[in-house]
C-alpha positions, 0 to 999 in steps of 0.5 A: 452162231446163236440159235433160238429154239422155241419148243414147249416139250421140255424133254425134246427141247433139252435134247435138241439144246444139248445136241446143238450145243455139243456141235458148238452153237449157242442155244437159247430156249423159249417154252411159249410163243410169247417168250419166243416172240419176245426173244426174237424181237429183242435179241439177234439170232442167226437161226430160229427153230420154231415149233408150230403148236405153242402155248400163247402165240402159235408158230405161224403167228410168230413167223408171219409177224417176223416176216411182216417186219422184214426180218430175214433170220432163217427159220426151221419149223418143227411140228407133228403136223405132217399134212401137205397143206400144213407144210405148204402153209408154213413155207408160204408164211416164210419158213426156210425149212420144215421138219416133221416130228419125230425126227433124228437130231443129226438131220436137224443139225444138218439142215441148220448147217445148210441154212447157215451156209446159205445165209453167209454173205461174201462179206462174212467169208473174209476177215481183215484188219491192218493187213491181216487177212483170213479166208474162212472158207479156204482157211488161208491166212496172210499178212501183207500178202505173206502166207501164215501157216496156223494149226486148227486151234491157232486159227480159231484163236486168231479168228476170235481176235479178228472178230473182236479186233480193238477190244480186249479178249479175256482168258475167260472168253477164250476158255468159254467160246473156244475151248467150250469149258464152263470154268477156268482152270490154271492148266488151261491158262498155261495151254492158252499162253503156249498157243498165244506165244506161238500165234504171236510169233507167226503173226508178228515175226518179221513185221515192224508193227506187232498186232497181237498184244497181251493185256497183263492180268486180263487177256489179249487184244488185236490192234495195230498200236500199243 
């Protein structure tokens, strides 16, 4: 999940970014209204955390322009303005939630999770490819109706492959996006190989057509043909 944080207070922005990234989100930070508006206009985000008092364009102007373009990205306003009329104005402009400073970072995280859950459509709750089905809510995985029992990490890897089906997933991508490590290391390559071997056995055992393939020297791919 990609989150845009538009906040000009550097210390607060850094604290929020660290907290959200530790929870597994990818966070981009903009320190001005202009930078925030540019990123919203050019890059897809799953959610925006938007301060109201910003240099350049203020948060309300950004939000009203965003909604005028029929953008449905969830927006949480964070601000020191705690008057009732300010909250009403922000929500009427198109904000999905409103949090008054100072606030606890776990509360912001909880509100983000709630909004993202609310925004998930039914089509995103299941991933499917070549008879392989994954339910992201129940965490059930089947292939041609046969249940596949996966560990937590195997589930994460298979979900990643399904989201990139037909495209090569490099080891560096797996290290960065699943293990959340900045740099690759040989020991982690060995761990990935072990997980992939177990996952391949569970997904492909007993089926004539393998789905999980190794691209030698590069990574892995989920596809129905060699």
